[in-house]
C-alpha angles and dihedrals in degrees: 000000000000121000142164105249129195102206105153134051094244138081119297136027138232136245101230143169111245138165115274114252118267118230118246126196113299094013138123131208119221134187110229112246097172139346135183138213119255131190089256090058090051090053090051093045092050091039094221130171093282092053092046090055100037109037105077101167126065136209095042138157103234132198127085110188109090153133120216146167117242112241100170139014133195114255091250094056116102104156097066128048136197108271096033116133109227145178121199141240099223098205105090106198136192096228089214108074123098093261094050091048090051091055095256099115093150087073097043110164092226100038120158118204119219109243093014107055098016135019113296141201108284087102141084090255135022132188121212136164110275090236088062094053112099115200111230131201110251090224086077115085112244092239090057093041088057089061095062092095096056090037085058089055089054093048092047090051092050094040112028086164133022091262112105096174096106090051104040108084091356137115117254133186124203118197107203128024103212115139093284092046089051091051090050090057090055091046092051094051091047090052092051106261108173096212131014118192116189132188126206138149110277089226089064092083096165092053094045092053092046091050089057091047091051088057107264109163092206131014114198123200107246090212088072087085131239099283093050092046092051091048091052093047092050091049091049091051099046092256093302103102124226125307092224130022123192120199106205103147106080087218114141091236092052099087093050090049097051093049094046094049092047121106115234108274091023131131133248126196118192119202098151120105120215133215092213138028113279121225117210137176094240094179094062102024100045117005101043090040092054088227124178112220131195126190108212124213125161119322132303105263106262111334091079091052091053089053090047091055091047094052094045088057086076107084095207091053090046091054092049093053092044090055090066086072100087099166137033114198133180107252090235085068095053089133089063090049091053090049091053089054093044091053091050091239097125142063103197121347120213120205116216122209094251107131 
């Protein structure tokens, strides 16, 4: 089969012929119908400091956001059938560690990430554990179905628990309007947030326009600087600050901003990842504010996926999320897709199985 292989510790990757994956116990084999490019894939493509530290195995097929059609199942698999259309939970867990046994599989101690620790989805065929295969309604286009994994990140950030009370009717700020931040705006409006304030660099014109389309009430230019942003947020909220603040940028100033704009007793969720340690005034930003803080990784397995399916049942919401896909590119031209992202000309880029 054909696949995009990362074989050298340098920028780029190669379109290569490789052997199809062999099914192990409890696994399914799917033919890729669509995939999409995530920030992790960009790190691996560029081979930056994160990739150098994190990717331990080369060569590897990378990519993890996908939709596929099941073509084969192991004899012991009963939950998935040949012909099912699936997406995939990309955290492959051991089910035996302390966290898994406590119902916190998204933070499994021995997690393997699809496309990082084992071969991923930028290939004609991919094998995954059956428990990671998420059946998807065929009324959903494959390109949109491939976005369920990052949409799950957005939902988990908005809803780290099942309680929507701090979101429904509340004011929420999102720092960073990358694809997952954009999805979070749509999720918030669907769940009944009264006001959504987003921040993004004014030069990121595609993201700014998409943030407005997703339903952001206000989009602030991140180049204003922290003090000006906080002043604007306080003015917009009658001096109170926001009920919920979501850090989704990965910018070093992001954590300070979300805590400063938060109302006392509010909640912060942090999805962003940082290149350097972040220093914060915890006394004033967290303790004295009585803030609740969630670190977000992956998706709750599988409560978040259930919520994803529920939200995608709404056709208007479905159309909003689909509009984040600004380009569809044959996977053989993945270098052109990466260039679109590098030049800030794209929202989300879908890769089509055209080899």
